[in-house]
C-alpha positions in Angstrom: 89.3 118.9 104.0 88.5 119.4 107.7 90.6 118.0 110.5 89.6 117.6 114.1 92.1 118.2 116.8 91.2 117.1 120.3 92.8 118.7 123.4 92.3 118.1 127.1 91.2 121.1 129.2 91.4 121.1 133.0 88.0 120.1 134.4 86.7 119.0 131.0 87.0 115.5 129.6 87.5 116.5 126.0 87.1 119.7 124.0 86.7 119.4 120.3 88.5 122.2 118.5 87.8 122.4 114.8 90.6 123.6 112.6 90.2 123.9 108.9 93.1 123.7 106.5 93.8 122.3 103.1 96.1 119.5 102.0 95.6 119.4 98.3 96.3 116.0 96.8 96.5 114.3 100.2 94.1 111.6 99.3 95.9 110.8 96.1 99.2 110.5 98.0 97.6 108.2 100.5 96.0 106.1 97.8 99.3 105.8 95.8 101.3 104.8 98.8 98.7 102.2 99.8 98.6 100.7 96.2 102.5 100.8 96.0 102.5 98.6 99.2 99.7 96.4 97.7 97.6 96.9 100.8 93.8 96.9 100.9 91.8 99.6 102.7 90.9 97.0 105.3 94.6 96.2 105.9 95.5 99.9 106.3 92.5 100.4 108.6 93.6 97.5 110.8 97.2 98.9 111.0 95.9 102.5 111.7 93.2 101.4 114.2 90.3 102.9 112.3 87.5 101.7 110.0 87.8 100.9 106.3 85.3 103.7 105.7 87.6 106.2 107.4 90.5 105.2 105.1 88.2 105.5 102.1 87.0 109.0 103.2 90.6 110.1 103.8 91.6 108.9 100.3 88.6 110.7 98.7 89.2 113.8 100.9 85.6 113.6 102.2 84.4 114.9 105.5 86.5 115.6 108.6 89.3 113.3 109.7 90.7 113.6 113.2 94.4 114.6 112.9 95.6 111.6 115.0 93.7 109.3 112.7 95.1 110.9 109.6 98.6 110.5 111.1 97.9 106.8 111.8 96.6 106.2 108.3 99.7 107.9 106.8 102.0 105.9 109.1 100.2 102.7 108.0 101.3 103.3 104.4 104.8 104.5 105.3 104.3 108.2 105.2 104.3 111.0 107.7 102.2 114.2 107.7 104.8 116.2 105.9 104.8 113.8 103.0 101.0 113.9 102.5 100.7 117.7 102.9 
């Protein structure tokens, strides 16, 4: 799984820094937490401020998820980053 981290640099609006690291089982933990709370992907997306597709990709561990978005999704299902990693 790839995670994107954004950082501001003086004189530049945004610089995208790509950091690759693995969180095996992260998607399963997000899915289990969502189902335990009886929330739909749409409800989690609304709480996290992202799209349903982003929640789905995070649960399936597909593609790159911005770290702040992953943190928001985890928070929407009552978890923090340590609990999904």
